C-alpha positions as CSV (number, residue, x, y, z in Angstrom):
1,X,-16.8,94.7,45.5
2,X,-19.4,97.7,44.0
3,X,-17.0,99.1,42.2
4,X,-15.7,95.6,40.2
5,X,-19.6,95.0,39.4
6,X,-20.1,98.9,38.3
7,X,-16.7,98.6,35.9
8,X,-17.9,96.0,34.8
9,X,-21.5,96.9,33.7
10,X,-20.2,100.2,32.0
11,X,-17.0,98.4,30.2
12,X,-20.2,96.0,28.6
13,X,-22.3,99.2,28.3
14,X,-25.2,97.6,30.6
15,X,-27.9,100.1,31.1
16,X,-28.1,99.3,35.1
17,X,-31.5,101.0,36.1
18,X,-30.6,100.7,40.0
19,X,-28.4,98.5,42.7
20,X,-29.4,98.2,46.6
21,X,-27.7,96.1,49.3
22,X,-30.2,93.8,50.7
23,X,-30.2,93.5,54.2
24,X,-27.4,91.5,55.5
25,X,-28.2,87.8,56.8
26,X,-25.2,86.2,59.3
27,X,-24.5,82.4,58.1
28,X,-23.8,79.7,60.8
29,X,-20.7,78.9,58.2
30,X,-18.6,82.1,58.9
31,X,-18.4,81.2,62.5
32,X,-14.6,80.6,63.5
33,X,-14.9,80.2,67.6
34,X,-18.3,81.6,68.1
35,X,-16.8,85.3,66.0
36,X,-18.4,85.6,62.9
37,X,-14.9,85.5,60.6
38,X,-17.3,86.7,57.0
39,X,-20.6,88.5,56.7
40,X,-22.3,87.6,53.9
41,X,-23.7,90.2,51.7
42,X,-26.4,90.5,49.1
43,X,-27.0,93.1,46.2
44,X,-29.8,93.7,43.9
45,X,-29.5,95.1,40.4
46,X,-31.7,95.9,38.0
47,X,-30.9,96.5,34.0
48,X,-31.6,96.4,30.6
49,X,-29.5,94.6,28.4
50,X,-29.9,91.8,25.9
51,X,-29.7,88.1,25.9
52,X,-26.2,88.1,24.8
53,X,-24.8,90.9,27.1
54,X,-26.4,89.4,30.3
55,X,-24.6,86.3,29.2
56,X,-21.4,88.1,28.9
57,X,-21.5,90.1,32.4
58,X,-22.3,86.9,34.1
59,X,-19.5,85.2,32.6
60,X,-17.5,87.9,33.6
61,X,-18.7,88.6,36.7
62,X,-17.5,84.4,37.5
63,X,-14.3,85.8,36.7
64,X,-13.7,88.1,39.1
65,X,-11.2,88.0,42.4
66,X,-14.0,88.1,44.7
67,X,-16.8,84.3,44.5
68,X,-20.3,85.3,43.8
69,X,-23.4,83.3,43.5
70,X,-26.4,84.4,41.6
71,X,-29.0,84.0,44.3
72,X,-32.2,85.1,41.9
73,X,-32.4,86.6,38.1
74,X,-35.8,87.6,36.8
75,X,-36.1,88.3,32.9
76,X,-38.9,90.3,31.2
77,X,-39.8,91.8,28.6
78,X,-41.9,94.5,30.5
79,X,-41.3,97.6,27.4
80,X,-41.8,95.2,24.8
81,X,-38.8,96.2,23.2
82,X,-37.2,93.2,22.3
83,X,-34.0,92.6,21.9
84,X,-33.4,94.9,25.2
85,X,-34.8,92.7,28.2
86,X,-35.7,94.2,32.4
87,X,-33.5,92.1,34.1
88,X,-33.1,91.8,38.1
89,X,-30.0,89.7,39.4
90,X,-29.5,89.0,43.2
91,X,-25.7,88.4,43.3
92,X,-24.4,87.2,46.8
93,X,-20.6,87.0,48.4
94,X,-18.8,87.0,51.4
95,X,-16.9,89.7,52.8
96,X,-14.2,89.5,56.0
97,X,-16.0,90.3,59.1
């Protein structure tokens, strides 16, 4: 999964500043017979990109074989270097346990 996201960011020429997993959480919806069948994972990705590249990235993430949800997103212009923006995206996804 991380490889897919990394390849996608390289293809779209995004400047990925960091990508860090967020602590796991157990989902009660993922329980089958009392045993977790799936585990929810989350990853925070910090990047610098334009609005156009951000939109292209999220559209391509939506078309990956793994189902992702955008759980949080912050878009700022910290450096004042428009059109580049500072973006933090938190993506959630499930993997088999």
